[in-house]
N, C-alpha and C positions, 0 to 999 in steps of 0.2 A: 569551565565545565560544559559538556555538551547538553543540548536541549533534546528531549525526546518528543518526537512529533508523530502523531497518528495521521497518516496521509492516505486518503482513499477517495475514489470516485463513487458518487451516490446518485441515484435517481431522485426526482422530485418527491416521490412517495416513499423514500427511505430505504431502498434496496441497493445492495452493492453487486449483486448478480441478478439475472433473470431466473426463471424456473429452469430446472434440469441442469444446473451447473455440475460439471464433472471434469475429469482430466481432458477429455476431448472437446468439451464445450465450457471453457474456463469462465466465461461471462454468463453462461446459461444460454438457453435457446432463444433466438430472436432478440438478443440484447447487445448486438455488436455496436449499436449507436451509443451505448453507455460511455465508451472511451473514445468517441470520435474526436474529442478535443485533443487527445494525446496522439492518436494514430493517424488522423486524416486532416486535421485543421492546419491551415496556413495562416490563421489569424495571428498577428504579432503578439497579442496578449497570451495566447496559448503557447506560442513558441518560447516566449520569455519565461513563462511559468515552468515549462519543462527544463529549459536551460539552467535557470537559477536553482531549481530543486535538485537537479542532478549534480550540479557543481557544489552545492552546500552539503551533500551527503557524505558523512564519514563512515557510516555503517548502516546496514539494513536488517531489520528483524521481520521474518515472515513465518506464517503458519505452514504446516505440512501440506495441506491441500494446495495452497498457493505454490509451494515448491514443486509439487508433483505436476502441476499445470505448466509452470515455466520450463521445467526440465523435460517435459514430454516432447516428442518429435515435432508437434505443431506449436511449441512454445517459443522460447527465446532462441535467437540465432545470431549469426555474426552481424546481421543488419538491424536486429531488433532485440532490445533487452531492457534493463532497468532504465527508466527515463525514455522509453520508446526508442526513437531513432538516435537519441543521445547515447544510448548503450553504455551507461555508467557501469563501472566494475569495482564498487566498494566491496568490503567483506560482507558476506551475508550470513546471518544466524537464523537457523530454522528451528522453530519450536516443534518438537515431535516426541512421540513415545518410543519410537524405534528408528534406527538408521536405515536408509534405503540400501538395497543390495548393490545398486549401481547408480552412478551419477553421470548422465550424458554430458553435462557441461563442466565436468571436473577439470578438464584441461584448460578452460578459459575463464572460469569463475571460482571464487573462493567461498565455498560453503562449509559452515560448521554446524553440526547437528547437536542441539541442546536438549537433553532429556529431562531437565529439572524444572521446566516451566518458563513462562514469559519473564518473570523477574530475573531469573538466572541468565536468560538470553540477553536481556537489556543490560545487565551488569557487564557481560562479556563484550557486547556491542559498544558500550560506552568506553571501555578500556581500549578497544580497537580504534574508535573514532577520534580519540584525543580531544581536541577543542572543537571539532566539527560536529554537526548534528547527527543524531540517530533517528532514522525513520522506521516506523512500524507500517509496512505497506499493505498488510492484509494477510489473510482475508478479513471479512467483516467480523467474524467471531473473535479473532485475535485483537483487532483494533477496539471493538466494543468491550472485550474483556479487560484490556489494558486500561481503558477509561474507567470501568467499574472498579478496578483494583487501585486506582490512584497512581498509575504508572506513567501517565502522559502529562507533559508540560504544556503541550499545544496540540490542537486538533485542526487539521487542514482538510477541508472537504471541497472536492471539485464537483459541483452540483450540475448534473447533466440534465438537459431539458427532455427527459424521458419519464413517462409514467409506465412502470413495468407491471403493476398489478399484483405481482407476487415474486418471490425469489428469496435471497438471503438478506434479512434485515440487518442494518448496522447497529441499531441501538437496543435490540432485544436483550433485556436483563441488565442493561447498563446502569440503571438507577437514575437518581436525580443529580444533576450537575449544573453549576452556574458557570457559564462561559463568558469571557470578555472578548468582544470583537476587536480584532487588530487590523484586519485588512480585507478589502473586497475588490476583486478585479473581475471585470465582465468582458466576455468575448461573445461572438455569435454562437459558440458551441458550448459554453459552460460559464458558470459563475464560480470563481475561485474564492473560497471563504477561509479565513484564518482566525482562529480563536485561541486565546490563552485559557487553560483550564484552571479555574480558581480553586485553590485548596481549602 
């Protein structure tokens, strides 16, 4: 059975975007350094993290805002996609209240729009993933909401050495949870933390 992993990059002060995040500024304004570990780093720890994460992914669940950002003209491309330059192409399940009129990446990526909430999206993703892992990639409200609802088996945080001051918090409304630390990998650009979510 697949493992459901909330996987997201977070600043030291707990934000997954900077202020002013929108379709044009997916990470917020002046927050490009947040994902430097994935987009710019040549550190072997970061490269292996991206490689192994992308290879292990059987399906991905994302929120509608994340989809709108990656599907926008400045989003994913033939050179950059899921797993940054690894450009993984697993099936993607988008949690949304309405289907978009048009999907720019429809010819190259497999998107399914799920109108019944995160639990339904995860059921569909698990079926598609088979024995491989299901990743909840964001945004922060979706990962935090899945944690709050008890839908995550594991939480992986790529802790970026940034203090953003404000933006989208990861754990707002997530409630109290006991995590069991499984792994810590440190690079010059991030600390990659993996926790089991204790039920």
